[in-house]
C-alpha positions, 0 to 999 in steps of 0.5 A: 521528521517529514517527507513521504514513505511507501510501505508494502505489507505482504508475504511473498511466499503466499502467492498473491500476498506478495503483490505489494512487495512486488509493486514496491520493488517496481517503484524502486526499479523505476526510480520512483521518488520517496524518503523512504521505501519499506516492506513489512508483515503489517504488525501495528507498532512497526507501521507506527514506526514507519509512518510517524512524522510523515507528510504522506504515507502510502501503504500497499497491501493485498486485499479482499473484497465482496463480491471480489474481482481479482486484480482490481485496484482500490484506494482509501484514504484512512486519515480521513475515513472511518477505521477499516475493520475486518475482512477488507485486507489480508493484514486488516488486524494489524493496519486497523490497529495501527490506525486506531492506535496512531489516532489515540497517540497522535502518531498518524501521518498527515495523510495516509492512503492505502492502495489495495490490490485484490488478490485471488490465491493465498496459499504457499508459493512465490508466484502471483496469479496472472490477474494480480500480476497485470495489476501490479504495474497499475497499483505502482502507477497509482503510488507514483501519482500520489508521490508526485501530487505530495511533491507538487505535481505541474499545474492541473495535474491530478493523481489520475493524470499521472497514473495514466502514464506508466512512465511518469516519475516525480521530478522533485528531488528528495532524500536518498531512497532507503535500501530495499529490505528482503522479506522474512520467509518465516513471517506468516500471512494473517488473513481475517477469519471468514465471516468477519465484519464487513468493511468500509467500502473501497474506492475503486481505482480504474 
């Protein structure tokens, strides 16, 4: 197996925890090109199964940061950075476990990039907060840029260049995209406990 996969982690029935699935739907609607698109609750073994053998895996997730700025976009390359622990995202335990286990077992993709969307509200409900809803297209643009880079962007193009144009799409042909999977309403949102360890610094995306 090779190619690219885009994975959204989140529960659409916990307000801003649904930011990543919203970004994934937007990518599919706009015709973004990847070998697979999928949605999961962030459980470690599911993540391993989704990204194993891929050249590039992009994981989109809602995140917490201190001090927080709802709607801010973060980018972190987990295949090369220190393991993200505690307090950084709403599914930090599962994602952190998956990265650590993947390293031990040799199951990490060639490149693993997390695109984080800072959330504000995580109570029950199916609507995103206004600032987070406005951030979803920017997160999707960053993912499109990463996919374009992996597919072979035109000479001189960078992820920032591609993401600046919200209408840009990768041109390289790939296998048909996977069918979108509806989320499970009963899946709980796993948020870190207050006072959890500080995360590795996240790279801010304009």
